[in-house]
C-alpha beads as a LAMMPS data file, in Angstrom:
LAMMPS data file: protein, C-alpha beads

485 atoms
484 bonds

1 atom types
1 bond types

-500.0 500.0 xlo xhi
-500.0 500.0 ylo yhi
-500.0 500.0 zlo zhi

Masses

1 110.0

Atoms # bond

1 1 1 -175.378 306.857 -166.716
2 1 1 -177.269 305.891 -163.524
3 1 1 -178.709 303.151 -166.146
4 1 1 -175.136 301.648 -166.926
5 1 1 -174.024 301.772 -163.717
6 1 1 -177.068 299.637 -162.105
7 1 1 -175.990 296.993 -165.213
8 1 1 -172.116 296.593 -164.353
9 1 1 -171.286 293.537 -162.718
10 1 1 -170.431 295.427 -159.479
11 1 1 -173.080 296.293 -157.625
12 1 1 -174.121 300.428 -156.506
13 1 1 -174.420 299.029 -153.105
14 1 1 -171.615 297.041 -153.026
15 1 1 -169.114 299.921 -154.622
16 1 1 -170.561 302.756 -152.043
17 1 1 -169.388 300.262 -149.335
18 1 1 -165.777 300.026 -150.834
19 1 1 -163.687 302.778 -148.951
20 1 1 -162.129 305.483 -150.775
21 1 1 -158.212 305.243 -149.658
22 1 1 -155.825 302.558 -150.060
23 1 1 -152.248 301.607 -148.510
24 1 1 -149.087 303.357 -148.651
25 1 1 -145.393 301.522 -149.390
26 1 1 -145.425 301.278 -145.250
27 1 1 -149.106 299.612 -145.486
28 1 1 -150.495 303.230 -143.892
29 1 1 -154.120 303.805 -145.018
30 1 1 -154.213 307.331 -147.117
31 1 1 -156.942 308.770 -149.171
32 1 1 -156.873 308.826 -152.838
33 1 1 -156.470 312.185 -154.851
34 1 1 -159.487 313.398 -156.687
35 1 1 -158.409 316.131 -159.112
36 1 1 -161.603 318.253 -159.734
37 1 1 -161.113 320.448 -163.483
38 1 1 -164.210 322.734 -163.722
39 1 1 -164.216 326.272 -164.650
40 1 1 -167.397 326.905 -162.884
41 1 1 -166.470 327.867 -159.224
42 1 1 -169.731 326.862 -157.702
43 1 1 -168.747 322.892 -159.471
44 1 1 -165.451 323.273 -157.466
45 1 1 -166.889 324.166 -154.391
46 1 1 -169.657 321.613 -154.125
47 1 1 -167.162 318.586 -155.244
48 1 1 -164.973 320.369 -152.500
49 1 1 -167.209 320.038 -150.116
50 1 1 -169.226 316.638 -151.188
51 1 1 -166.048 314.630 -151.295
52 1 1 -163.536 316.727 -148.746
53 1 1 -164.050 313.622 -146.489
54 1 1 -163.290 310.336 -148.304
55 1 1 -160.617 312.076 -151.031
56 1 1 -158.039 314.386 -151.076
57 1 1 -159.526 317.051 -153.283
58 1 1 -157.872 318.880 -155.505
59 1 1 -159.007 322.125 -157.647
60 1 1 -158.331 323.448 -160.982
61 1 1 -160.307 325.827 -162.899
62 1 1 -157.778 325.779 -166.433
63 1 1 -155.164 323.430 -168.290
64 1 1 -152.179 325.029 -166.941
65 1 1 -153.479 324.721 -162.971
66 1 1 -154.769 320.987 -164.025
67 1 1 -151.268 319.697 -164.887
68 1 1 -148.959 321.431 -162.772
69 1 1 -151.498 319.441 -159.765
70 1 1 -151.212 316.119 -161.992
71 1 1 -147.253 316.262 -161.998
72 1 1 -147.450 317.273 -158.539
73 1 1 -149.818 314.898 -157.293
74 1 1 -150.756 312.171 -159.512
75 1 1 -154.419 311.687 -158.504
76 1 1 -155.628 308.558 -159.388
77 1 1 -159.202 310.323 -160.086
78 1 1 -160.146 313.159 -162.270
79 1 1 -163.628 314.980 -162.550
80 1 1 -162.273 316.773 -166.054
81 1 1 -165.018 319.326 -167.581
82 1 1 -165.594 319.175 -171.077
83 1 1 -165.925 322.274 -171.923
84 1 1 -163.559 324.516 -170.224
85 1 1 -164.534 327.373 -172.162
86 1 1 -167.621 328.449 -170.857
87 1 1 -168.709 330.490 -173.846
88 1 1 -168.505 328.076 -176.585
89 1 1 -171.036 325.046 -175.682
90 1 1 -168.586 323.511 -178.659
91 1 1 -165.550 323.726 -177.261
92 1 1 -163.766 320.262 -176.443
93 1 1 -160.764 321.331 -174.254
94 1 1 -161.294 318.867 -172.266
95 1 1 -161.080 316.083 -174.597
96 1 1 -157.514 317.372 -175.477
97 1 1 -156.980 317.528 -171.788
98 1 1 -158.403 314.045 -171.507
99 1 1 -155.938 313.419 -174.576
100 1 1 -152.592 314.470 -172.778
101 1 1 -153.753 312.724 -169.047
102 1 1 -153.715 309.462 -171.003
103 1 1 -150.424 309.727 -172.584
104 1 1 -148.781 311.075 -169.457
105 1 1 -150.184 308.289 -166.951
106 1 1 -153.089 305.616 -169.200
107 1 1 -153.634 304.051 -165.729
108 1 1 -155.458 307.752 -164.203
109 1 1 -159.005 307.242 -164.032
110 1 1 -160.972 310.071 -165.679
111 1 1 -164.791 310.920 -165.856
112 1 1 -165.800 313.450 -167.571
113 1 1 -168.004 316.192 -166.844
114 1 1 -170.399 318.329 -168.870
115 1 1 -173.286 320.619 -169.061
116 1 1 -173.992 319.563 -172.841
117 1 1 -176.017 316.166 -173.457
118 1 1 -174.353 315.607 -176.391
119 1 1 -173.724 311.995 -176.952
120 1 1 -171.151 312.521 -179.678
121 1 1 -168.834 313.826 -177.076
122 1 1 -169.266 311.415 -174.327
123 1 1 -168.450 308.388 -176.784
124 1 1 -165.543 310.330 -178.347
125 1 1 -164.099 310.989 -174.587
126 1 1 -164.711 307.214 -173.993
127 1 1 -163.355 306.016 -177.039
128 1 1 -160.093 308.522 -176.120
129 1 1 -159.970 306.257 -172.573
130 1 1 -161.840 308.487 -170.263
131 1 1 -163.396 305.964 -167.418
132 1 1 -167.150 307.422 -167.410
133 1 1 -169.225 310.486 -168.312
134 1 1 -171.583 312.506 -166.294
135 1 1 -174.127 314.805 -167.352
136 1 1 -174.632 317.903 -165.052
137 1 1 -176.318 318.817 -162.967
138 1 1 -174.177 317.174 -160.791
139 1 1 -176.245 314.938 -158.731
140 1 1 -173.466 313.833 -155.662
141 1 1 -174.719 310.534 -154.647
142 1 1 -174.288 309.310 -158.841
143 1 1 -170.816 310.977 -158.647
144 1 1 -170.116 309.187 -155.763
145 1 1 -171.008 305.718 -156.977
146 1 1 -169.045 306.422 -160.236
147 1 1 -165.556 307.395 -158.515
148 1 1 -165.850 304.775 -156.108
149 1 1 -166.697 302.202 -159.364
150 1 1 -163.308 303.870 -160.973
151 1 1 -161.067 303.488 -157.561
152 1 1 -162.653 299.904 -157.408
153 1 1 -161.296 299.432 -160.774
154 1 1 -158.147 300.943 -160.575
155 1 1 -156.821 299.438 -157.941
156 1 1 -157.874 295.528 -159.263
157 1 1 -155.927 296.929 -162.500
158 1 1 -152.883 297.763 -160.073
159 1 1 -152.854 294.248 -158.346
160 1 1 -152.698 292.715 -161.609
161 1 1 -149.822 295.032 -163.189
162 1 1 -148.160 293.920 -159.903
163 1 1 -148.915 290.206 -160.143
164 1 1 -147.503 290.161 -164.201
165 1 1 -144.115 292.192 -162.949
166 1 1 -143.890 289.874 -160.329
167 1 1 -144.321 286.719 -162.464
168 1 1 -141.842 288.193 -165.188
169 1 1 -139.125 288.293 -162.879
170 1 1 -139.723 284.992 -160.890
171 1 1 -137.897 281.497 -162.047
172 1 1 -139.228 280.212 -165.075
173 1 1 -138.248 277.112 -167.301
174 1 1 -140.584 276.168 -170.655
175 1 1 -144.655 276.566 -168.924
176 1 1 -143.337 275.746 -165.100
177 1 1 -144.374 279.197 -163.430
178 1 1 -143.624 279.803 -159.420
179 1 1 -141.716 281.751 -156.746
180 1 1 -142.540 279.511 -153.839
181 1 1 -139.545 278.340 -151.547
182 1 1 -141.263 274.808 -152.767
183 1 1 -140.716 275.294 -156.787
184 1 1 -137.323 277.160 -155.773
185 1 1 -135.826 273.904 -154.842
186 1 1 -137.572 272.282 -157.912
187 1 1 -135.826 274.843 -160.160
188 1 1 -132.396 274.239 -158.178
189 1 1 -132.897 270.754 -158.749
190 1 1 -133.582 270.843 -162.392
191 1 1 -130.493 273.494 -162.851
192 1 1 -128.005 271.219 -161.365
193 1 1 -129.575 267.944 -162.945
194 1 1 -129.793 269.078 -166.512
195 1 1 -125.476 269.363 -166.965
196 1 1 -125.301 265.825 -166.650
197 1 1 -126.923 262.682 -168.078
198 1 1 -127.946 261.219 -164.551
199 1 1 -131.564 259.128 -164.973
200 1 1 -134.198 261.288 -163.199
201 1 1 -137.508 260.752 -160.922
202 1 1 -140.390 263.389 -160.935
203 1 1 -142.890 262.389 -158.460
204 1 1 -146.327 264.345 -157.666
205 1 1 -150.011 264.273 -157.788
206 1 1 -151.610 264.062 -160.893
207 1 1 -151.508 267.752 -162.696
208 1 1 -148.665 269.465 -160.871
209 1 1 -146.459 269.008 -164.249
210 1 1 -144.308 266.626 -164.021
211 1 1 -143.726 266.439 -168.377
212 1 1 -142.967 270.039 -168.259
213 1 1 -140.298 269.267 -165.369
214 1 1 -138.910 266.503 -167.986
215 1 1 -138.766 269.177 -170.929
216 1 1 -137.144 271.706 -168.937
217 1 1 -133.986 269.222 -167.724
218 1 1 -134.326 268.287 -171.998
219 1 1 -134.419 271.615 -173.240
220 1 1 -131.896 272.890 -170.067
221 1 1 -128.909 270.183 -171.373
222 1 1 -126.313 269.478 -173.776
223 1 1 -129.048 267.234 -175.464
224 1 1 -131.583 270.354 -175.503
225 1 1 -131.462 270.035 -180.235
226 1 1 -131.778 266.205 -180.026
227 1 1 -135.221 264.416 -179.886
228 1 1 -137.561 264.481 -177.230
229 1 1 -139.883 261.734 -177.008
230 1 1 -142.908 261.030 -174.375
231 1 1 -144.945 257.991 -174.178
232 1 1 -147.095 257.265 -171.173
233 1 1 -146.458 253.870 -169.745
234 1 1 -150.355 253.472 -168.735
235 1 1 -151.854 254.787 -171.462
236 1 1 -151.063 251.632 -174.079
237 1 1 -151.468 248.030 -173.986
238 1 1 -148.866 245.821 -172.117
239 1 1 -148.692 243.552 -175.328
240 1 1 -148.634 246.517 -177.579
241 1 1 -146.180 248.999 -175.078
242 1 1 -143.409 246.730 -175.528
243 1 1 -142.840 247.210 -179.394
244 1 1 -143.782 250.512 -178.513
245 1 1 -140.761 250.996 -176.482
246 1 1 -138.286 248.754 -178.309
247 1 1 -139.495 248.307 -181.772
248 1 1 -140.381 244.809 -183.947
249 1 1 -139.028 242.882 -186.531
250 1 1 -141.020 242.143 -189.607
251 1 1 -143.208 238.902 -188.666
252 1 1 -142.482 239.135 -184.575
253 1 1 -145.973 238.782 -184.606
254 1 1 -149.255 238.830 -186.296
255 1 1 -150.129 242.045 -188.456
256 1 1 -145.954 242.834 -187.815
257 1 1 -145.671 243.172 -191.909
258 1 1 -143.064 245.979 -191.740
259 1 1 -139.503 246.358 -189.539
260 1 1 -140.652 249.277 -187.021
261 1 1 -138.320 251.548 -184.498
262 1 1 -139.481 251.846 -181.175
263 1 1 -138.821 255.229 -179.343
264 1 1 -135.758 254.178 -177.500
265 1 1 -134.106 254.263 -180.938
266 1 1 -136.276 257.746 -182.182
267 1 1 -135.129 259.502 -179.209
268 1 1 -130.982 258.844 -179.607
269 1 1 -128.712 260.953 -178.516
270 1 1 -131.933 262.756 -176.737
271 1 1 -134.146 262.644 -173.771
272 1 1 -136.866 259.942 -173.970
273 1 1 -139.474 260.877 -171.322
274 1 1 -141.606 257.651 -169.587
275 1 1 -144.852 258.904 -167.668
276 1 1 -147.111 257.021 -165.646
277 1 1 -143.849 254.137 -165.239
278 1 1 -145.675 252.986 -161.814
279 1 1 -147.768 251.177 -164.183
280 1 1 -145.085 249.072 -166.404
281 1 1 -145.657 245.413 -166.169
282 1 1 -143.047 243.960 -164.333
283 1 1 -141.605 241.928 -167.678
284 1 1 -141.335 245.180 -169.278
285 1 1 -139.419 246.721 -165.881
286 1 1 -136.932 243.507 -166.531
287 1 1 -136.493 244.642 -170.227
288 1 1 -135.716 248.039 -169.073
289 1 1 -133.606 247.719 -166.175
290 1 1 -131.520 245.542 -168.996
291 1 1 -131.231 249.149 -170.806
292 1 1 -130.384 251.032 -167.928
293 1 1 -127.427 248.648 -167.306
294 1 1 -126.003 247.970 -170.556
295 1 1 -127.259 250.563 -172.448
296 1 1 -128.864 248.172 -175.135
297 1 1 -132.029 247.334 -176.517
298 1 1 -133.402 244.444 -178.827
299 1 1 -136.326 244.849 -180.904
300 1 1 -139.298 242.209 -180.377
301 1 1 -138.647 239.386 -182.307
302 1 1 -134.985 240.461 -183.016
303 1 1 -131.811 238.618 -182.480
304 1 1 -129.025 241.678 -182.020
305 1 1 -128.251 244.312 -179.388
306 1 1 -128.825 247.186 -180.409
307 1 1 -126.679 250.359 -178.837
308 1 1 -128.876 253.266 -177.856
309 1 1 -127.309 256.675 -176.457
310 1 1 -130.662 258.084 -174.874
311 1 1 -131.488 259.846 -171.114
312 1 1 -134.756 258.436 -169.168
313 1 1 -136.576 260.905 -167.053
314 1 1 -139.331 258.984 -165.444
315 1 1 -141.960 260.082 -163.484
316 1 1 -145.160 258.731 -161.354
317 1 1 -148.164 259.876 -159.351
318 1 1 -148.018 256.651 -157.966
319 1 1 -145.897 255.961 -154.465
320 1 1 -143.381 253.195 -155.951
321 1 1 -142.063 252.094 -152.133
322 1 1 -145.607 250.983 -151.542
323 1 1 -145.850 249.160 -154.927
324 1 1 -142.355 247.366 -154.187
325 1 1 -143.625 246.315 -151.037
326 1 1 -146.988 245.155 -152.616
327 1 1 -144.424 243.130 -155.376
328 1 1 -145.902 245.085 -158.258
329 1 1 -142.750 246.932 -158.889
330 1 1 -138.743 246.114 -159.336
331 1 1 -136.776 247.797 -156.267
332 1 1 -133.756 247.635 -158.384
333 1 1 -135.405 249.585 -161.020
334 1 1 -136.623 251.914 -158.537
335 1 1 -133.211 252.659 -157.407
336 1 1 -131.868 252.467 -160.930
337 1 1 -134.645 255.129 -161.852
338 1 1 -134.463 257.462 -158.805
339 1 1 -130.450 258.615 -158.887
340 1 1 -132.443 262.447 -158.609
341 1 1 -136.050 262.441 -157.468
342 1 1 -137.572 265.547 -158.129
343 1 1 -140.607 265.771 -156.036
344 1 1 -143.486 268.475 -157.132
345 1 1 -145.312 270.035 -154.706
346 1 1 -149.177 270.265 -154.917
347 1 1 -150.613 273.212 -155.865
348 1 1 -152.112 273.979 -152.599
349 1 1 -148.548 273.684 -150.800
350 1 1 -147.491 276.367 -153.398
351 1 1 -149.056 279.300 -151.829
352 1 1 -148.410 282.566 -153.381
353 1 1 -148.058 280.686 -156.710
354 1 1 -151.728 280.621 -156.997
355 1 1 -152.092 283.898 -157.994
356 1 1 -149.337 284.063 -159.863
357 1 1 -150.294 281.029 -161.657
358 1 1 -153.604 282.361 -162.387
359 1 1 -152.472 285.477 -163.834
360 1 1 -149.804 283.694 -166.067
361 1 1 -152.622 281.173 -167.938
362 1 1 -155.324 284.644 -167.996
363 1 1 -152.427 286.447 -169.895
364 1 1 -151.297 282.867 -171.777
365 1 1 -154.534 282.423 -172.902
366 1 1 -156.648 285.755 -172.888
367 1 1 -156.107 287.168 -176.903
368 1 1 -157.299 283.544 -177.929
369 1 1 -160.855 284.866 -176.872
370 1 1 -162.259 287.093 -179.640
371 1 1 -163.826 290.394 -178.411
372 1 1 -162.946 290.490 -175.023
373 1 1 -160.916 293.110 -172.974
374 1 1 -160.446 290.685 -169.564
375 1 1 -157.822 292.211 -167.163
376 1 1 -157.866 290.685 -164.294
377 1 1 -159.624 288.740 -161.264
378 1 1 -162.035 290.507 -158.807
379 1 1 -161.101 290.929 -154.954
380 1 1 -163.415 287.915 -154.160
381 1 1 -161.925 285.539 -156.977
382 1 1 -157.938 286.221 -156.029
383 1 1 -159.437 285.354 -152.054
384 1 1 -161.472 282.022 -153.656
385 1 1 -158.091 281.296 -155.805
386 1 1 -155.997 281.423 -152.749
387 1 1 -158.801 279.134 -150.507
388 1 1 -159.622 276.755 -153.119
389 1 1 -157.726 273.099 -152.771
390 1 1 -156.672 272.539 -156.174
391 1 1 -157.803 269.002 -155.590
392 1 1 -156.420 268.982 -159.995
393 1 1 -153.377 270.855 -159.315
394 1 1 -152.149 273.162 -162.386
395 1 1 -153.753 271.669 -164.805
396 1 1 -156.916 272.527 -162.923
397 1 1 -155.901 275.638 -162.694
398 1 1 -155.103 276.378 -166.203
399 1 1 -158.613 274.550 -166.970
400 1 1 -160.568 276.891 -164.490
401 1 1 -158.914 279.703 -165.892
402 1 1 -159.758 279.206 -169.553
403 1 1 -163.177 278.565 -169.306
404 1 1 -163.383 282.099 -167.378
405 1 1 -162.115 284.072 -169.810
406 1 1 -164.654 282.506 -172.374
407 1 1 -167.718 282.999 -169.842
408 1 1 -166.620 286.637 -168.439
409 1 1 -169.037 289.125 -169.021
410 1 1 -166.986 291.960 -167.529
411 1 1 -163.458 293.011 -167.839
412 1 1 -162.662 291.178 -164.374
413 1 1 -163.121 287.586 -163.988
414 1 1 -165.789 286.622 -160.870
415 1 1 -165.585 283.212 -158.587
416 1 1 -168.626 281.887 -160.893
417 1 1 -166.776 282.478 -164.207
418 1 1 -164.120 280.022 -162.341
419 1 1 -166.833 277.935 -161.793
420 1 1 -166.949 278.380 -157.704
421 1 1 -170.696 277.977 -156.289
422 1 1 -169.440 278.882 -152.844
423 1 1 -169.786 274.972 -151.707
424 1 1 -166.110 273.987 -152.478
425 1 1 -163.520 272.798 -150.016
426 1 1 -161.855 276.108 -149.358
427 1 1 -158.691 276.261 -147.204
428 1 1 -160.194 277.509 -143.617
429 1 1 -156.946 277.364 -141.154
430 1 1 -157.234 279.302 -138.070
431 1 1 -153.155 280.191 -138.168
432 1 1 -151.253 280.542 -134.956
433 1 1 -153.393 277.924 -133.163
434 1 1 -152.219 275.126 -135.167
435 1 1 -148.679 274.015 -135.352
436 1 1 -147.398 273.349 -139.268
437 1 1 -148.070 269.308 -138.636
438 1 1 -151.567 269.716 -137.754
439 1 1 -152.412 272.105 -140.549
440 1 1 -151.094 269.809 -143.229
441 1 1 -153.200 267.053 -141.374
442 1 1 -155.679 269.107 -141.366
443 1 1 -155.871 269.646 -144.971
444 1 1 -155.008 266.290 -145.985
445 1 1 -158.129 264.727 -144.211
446 1 1 -160.449 267.190 -145.671
447 1 1 -159.376 266.633 -149.240
448 1 1 -159.493 262.992 -148.671
449 1 1 -163.083 263.274 -146.988
450 1 1 -164.064 265.480 -150.249
451 1 1 -162.622 262.839 -152.299
452 1 1 -164.552 260.466 -150.644
453 1 1 -167.850 262.255 -151.503
454 1 1 -166.922 263.019 -155.030
455 1 1 -166.508 259.345 -155.413
456 1 1 -169.916 258.325 -153.416
457 1 1 -167.404 255.750 -151.262
458 1 1 -165.828 254.040 -154.002
459 1 1 -162.183 253.290 -152.711
460 1 1 -160.573 252.867 -155.833
461 1 1 -161.747 256.176 -157.917
462 1 1 -161.169 257.700 -154.619
463 1 1 -157.485 256.573 -154.164
464 1 1 -156.748 257.366 -158.351
465 1 1 -158.733 261.262 -157.906
466 1 1 -155.934 261.475 -154.573
467 1 1 -152.690 260.082 -156.286
468 1 1 -152.586 257.331 -153.771
469 1 1 -152.523 253.395 -154.164
470 1 1 -155.955 251.583 -152.087
471 1 1 -153.340 250.272 -149.202
472 1 1 -152.406 254.002 -149.009
473 1 1 -155.854 255.521 -148.549
474 1 1 -157.168 253.022 -146.696
475 1 1 -154.379 253.245 -144.120
476 1 1 -155.107 257.385 -144.171
477 1 1 -158.392 256.563 -143.250
478 1 1 -158.221 254.765 -140.989
479 1 1 -155.711 257.622 -139.520
480 1 1 -158.168 260.221 -139.573
481 1 1 -160.703 258.170 -138.109
482 1 1 -162.932 259.164 -141.251
483 1 1 -165.238 255.830 -141.795
484 1 1 -167.039 254.469 -144.891
485 1 1 -170.096 254.429 -145.369

Bonds

1 1 1 2
2 1 2 3
3 1 3 4
4 1 4 5
5 1 5 6
6 1 6 7
7 1 7 8
8 1 8 9
9 1 9 10
10 1 10 11
11 1 11 12
12 1 12 13
13 1 13 14
14 1 14 15
15 1 15 16
16 1 16 17
17 1 17 18
18 1 18 19
19 1 19 20
20 1 20 21
21 1 21 22
22 1 22 23
23 1 23 24
24 1 24 25
25 1 25 26
26 1 26 27
27 1 27 28
28 1 28 29
29 1 29 30
30 1 30 31
31 1 31 32
32 1 32 33
33 1 33 34
34 1 34 35
35 1 35 36
36 1 36 37
37 1 37 38
38 1 38 39
39 1 39 40
40 1 40 41
41 1 41 42
42 1 42 43
43 1 43 44
44 1 44 45
45 1 45 46
46 1 46 47
47 1 47 48
48 1 48 49
49 1 49 50
50 1 50 51
51 1 51 52
52 1 52 53
53 1 53 54
54 1 54 55
55 1 55 56
56 1 56 57
57 1 57 58
58 1 58 59
59 1 59 60
60 1 60 61
61 1 61 62
62 1 62 63
63 1 63 64
64 1 64 65
65 1 65 66
66 1 66 67
67 1 67 68
68 1 68 69
69 1 69 70
70 1 70 71
71 1 71 72
72 1 72 73
73 1 73 74
74 1 74 75
75 1 75 76
76 1 76 77
77 1 77 78
78 1 78 79
79 1 79 80
80 1 80 81
81 1 81 82
82 1 82 83
83 1 83 84
84 1 84 85
85 1 85 86
86 1 86 87
87 1 87 88
88 1 88 89
89 1 89 90
90 1 90 91
91 1 91 92
92 1 92 93
93 1 93 94
94 1 94 95
95 1 95 96
96 1 96 97
97 1 97 98
98 1 98 99
99 1 99 100
100 1 100 101
101 1 101 102
102 1 102 103
103 1 103 104
104 1 104 105
105 1 105 106
106 1 106 107
107 1 107 108
108 1 108 109
109 1 109 110
110 1 110 111
111 1 111 112
112 1 112 113
113 1 113 114
114 1 114 115
115 1 115 116
116 1 116 117
117 1 117 118
118 1 118 119
119 1 119 120
120 1 120 121
121 1 121 122
122 1 122 123
123 1 123 124
124 1 124 125
125 1 125 126
126 1 126 127
127 1 127 128
128 1 128 129
129 1 129 130
130 1 130 131
131 1 131 132
132 1 132 133
133 1 133 134
134 1 134 135
135 1 135 136
136 1 136 137
137 1 137 138
138 1 138 139
139 1 139 140
140 1 140 141
141 1 141 142
142 1 142 143
143 1 143 144
144 1 144 145
145 1 145 146
146 1 146 147
147 1 147 148
148 1 148 149
149 1 149 150
150 1 150 151
151 1 151 152
152 1 152 153
153 1 153 154
154 1 154 155
155 1 155 156
156 1 156 157
157 1 157 158
158 1 158 159
159 1 159 160
160 1 160 161
161 1 161 162
162 1 162 163
163 1 163 164
164 1 164 165
165 1 165 166
166 1 166 167
167 1 167 168
168 1 168 169
169 1 169 170
170 1 170 171
171 1 171 172
172 1 172 173
173 1 173 174
174 1 174 175
175 1 175 176
176 1 176 177
177 1 177 178
178 1 178 179
179 1 179 180
180 1 180 181
181 1 181 182
182 1 182 183
183 1 183 184
184 1 184 185
185 1 185 186
186 1 186 187
187 1 187 188
188 1 188 189
189 1 189 190
190 1 190 191
191 1 191 192
192 1 192 193
193 1 193 194
194 1 194 195
195 1 195 196
196 1 196 197
197 1 197 198
198 1 198 199
199 1 199 200
200 1 200 201
201 1 201 202
202 1 202 203
203 1 203 204
204 1 204 205
205 1 205 206
206 1 206 207
207 1 207 208
208 1 208 209
209 1 209 210
210 1 210 211
211 1 211 212
212 1 212 213
213 1 213 214
214 1 214 215
215 1 215 216
216 1 216 217
217 1 217 218
218 1 218 219
219 1 219 220
220 1 220 221
221 1 221 222
222 1 222 223
223 1 223 224
224 1 224 225
225 1 225 226
226 1 226 227
227 1 227 228
228 1 228 229
229 1 229 230
230 1 230 231
231 1 231 232
232 1 232 233
233 1 233 234
234 1 234 235
235 1 235 236
236 1 236 237
237 1 237 238
238 1 238 239
239 1 239 240
240 1 240 241
241 1 241 242
242 1 242 243
243 1 243 244
244 1 244 245
245 1 245 246
246 1 246 247
247 1 247 248
248 1 248 249
249 1 249 250
250 1 250 251
251 1 251 252
252 1 252 253
253 1 253 254
254 1 254 255
255 1 255 256
256 1 256 257
257 1 257 258
258 1 258 259
259 1 259 260
260 1 260 261
261 1 261 262
262 1 262 263
263 1 263 264
264 1 264 265
265 1 265 266
266 1 266 267
267 1 267 268
268 1 268 269
269 1 269 270
270 1 270 271
271 1 271 272
272 1 272 273
273 1 273 274
274 1 274 275
275 1 275 276
276 1 276 277
277 1 277 278
278 1 278 279
279 1 279 280
280 1 280 281
281 1 281 282
282 1 282 283
283 1 283 284
284 1 284 285
285 1 285 286
286 1 286 287
287 1 287 288
288 1 288 289
289 1 289 290
290 1 290 291
291 1 291 292
292 1 292 293
293 1 293 294
294 1 294 295
295 1 295 296
296 1 296 297
297 1 297 298
298 1 298 299
299 1 299 300
300 1 300 301
301 1 301 302
302 1 302 303
303 1 303 304
304 1 304 305
305 1 305 306
306 1 306 307
307 1 307 308
308 1 308 309
309 1 309 310
310 1 310 311
311 1 311 312
312 1 312 313
313 1 313 314
314 1 314 315
315 1 315 316
316 1 316 317
317 1 317 318
318 1 318 319
319 1 319 320
320 1 320 321
321 1 321 322
322 1 322 323
323 1 323 324
324 1 324 325
325 1 325 326
326 1 326 327
327 1 327 328
328 1 328 329
329 1 329 330
330 1 330 331
331 1 331 332
332 1 332 333
333 1 333 334
334 1 334 335
335 1 335 336
336 1 336 337
337 1 337 338
338 1 338 339
339 1 339 340
340 1 340 341
341 1 341 342
342 1 342 343
343 1 343 344
344 1 344 345
345 1 345 346
346 1 346 347
347 1 347 348
348 1 348 349
349 1 349 350
350 1 350 351
351 1 351 352
352 1 352 353
353 1 353 354
354 1 354 355
355 1 355 356
356 1 356 357
357 1 357 358
358 1 358 359
359 1 359 360
360 1 360 361
361 1 361 362
362 1 362 363
363 1 363 364
364 1 364 365
365 1 365 366
366 1 366 367
367 1 367 368
368 1 368 369
369 1 369 370
370 1 370 371
371 1 371 372
372 1 372 373
373 1 373 374
374 1 374 375
375 1 375 376
376 1 376 377
377 1 377 378
378 1 378 379
379 1 379 380
380 1 380 381
381 1 381 382
382 1 382 383
383 1 383 384
384 1 384 385
385 1 385 386
386 1 386 387
387 1 387 388
388 1 388 389
389 1 389 390
390 1 390 391
391 1 391 392
392 1 392 393
393 1 393 394
394 1 394 395
395 1 395 396
396 1 396 397
397 1 397 398
398 1 398 399
399 1 399 400
400 1 400 401
401 1 401 402
402 1 402 403
403 1 403 404
404 1 404 405
405 1 405 406
406 1 406 407
407 1 407 408
408 1 408 409
409 1 409 410
410 1 410 411
411 1 411 412
412 1 412 413
413 1 413 414
414 1 414 415
415 1 415 416
416 1 416 417
417 1 417 418
418 1 418 419
419 1 419 420
420 1 420 421
421 1 421 422
422 1 422 423
423 1 423 424
424 1 424 425
425 1 425 426
426 1 426 427
427 1 427 428
428 1 428 429
429 1 429 430
430 1 430 431
431 1 431 432
432 1 432 433
433 1 433 434
434 1 434 435
435 1 435 436
436 1 436 437
437 1 437 438
438 1 438 439
439 1 439 440
440 1 440 441
441 1 441 442
442 1 442 443
443 1 443 444
444 1 444 445
445 1 445 446
446 1 446 447
447 1 447 448
448 1 448 449
449 1 449 450
450 1 450 451
451 1 451 452
452 1 452 453
453 1 453 454
454 1 454 455
455 1 455 456
456 1 456 457
457 1 457 458
458 1 458 459
459 1 459 460
460 1 460 461
461 1 461 462
462 1 462 463
463 1 463 464
464 1 464 465
465 1 465 466
466 1 466 467
467 1 467 468
468 1 468 469
469 1 469 470
470 1 470 471
471 1 471 472
472 1 472 473
473 1 473 474
474 1 474 475
475 1 475 476
476 1 476 477
477 1 477 478
478 1 478 479
479 1 479 480
480 1 480 481
481 1 481 482
482 1 482 483
483 1 483 484
484 1 484 485
């Protein structure tokens, strides 16, 4: 098996340096338990002597003793002799015991040890759930690597089960996942506004999940069985957006060959989500303001007012107050839209949510990848996920995990699978030496500097990437004395 070990994603050197201990519920380090089941007294003594310093070694020479020890100690690792009947070279007692062990605790790592060099028996044991197999005579150094490797995988699986259990117990609206204090505030606001028809403005950087919040509000409200209509105000040209929103009469303009019902009428009795509301022209802002005041619309080219019962949820990644100062957004419309404002935190501000979200997306998409059995993330990948800045927020996280599922060649996703090269703008703060305000400013300055570098000093592109206006970005550059090359 030594050749297969060399091919494993975790190298021999890395595995051999891993500790054989673990933490109990009080965060104290304890030795992992290794049960050796073999009818050869010499093998039992050899493994007890070889591994006694690293593991709590338990010994059994038959099935009954083995299960008594398993029931009492729940060992993490079991070295199981495939042939406990030394007089019968074709005996498969060990495989029968393996079946019982895996039925009782499927997460226990069982390494089959045999003097019979039959590949068929080895493959059969792997198919039945054995972690690995080893041929006698015992080579302590190679067996040590196999045990360390098994314990490493066991701990990874345990961490990912904890994340999955935590994920299943957390607040969740539609596909909004999180347990951080910031997201609990968001969930609480969604619950409170859903029972009313009040207009809501959702703000936050690109990729934070503004449309998901709008859906959560709609599907938690009394309007949930009515239409939920989405329109991106920044993606439709100004001359077409009015018709898209309010509809038009036949002959209202060139190519208006038929009457068309607009999105407001389509959403009647339901909810309309106006994304990128900050990109709406001033002339259309006037018409939207009229609807909010009177609850009626007029189709383009029409003369009659049409009453529409629709709830508005709007969203933007712009600073609307800054746009008001620049005379690009109406102040009266702003106050009409922001009766309730839900401000979504950036992913970099959501702490423990990063790993919860990564695990959520892994579970969501792993069945889409054929012939893959990805179980979780390596320790290094988890560290990278926690420290990475996630400039693209949740959307970037989702895309990186989906990419990793496709590219991964092992059971656990590595940093390189996630597209990390080691040169990323990782968050690296010396906790305890900075106040919260200083830490936020340090992070903010790093992100702005990185955005400027990525955009080669193009202010417009960097502002768009950061989700702020050009004047705001100029102010921030001046604040942090970043300079512009």
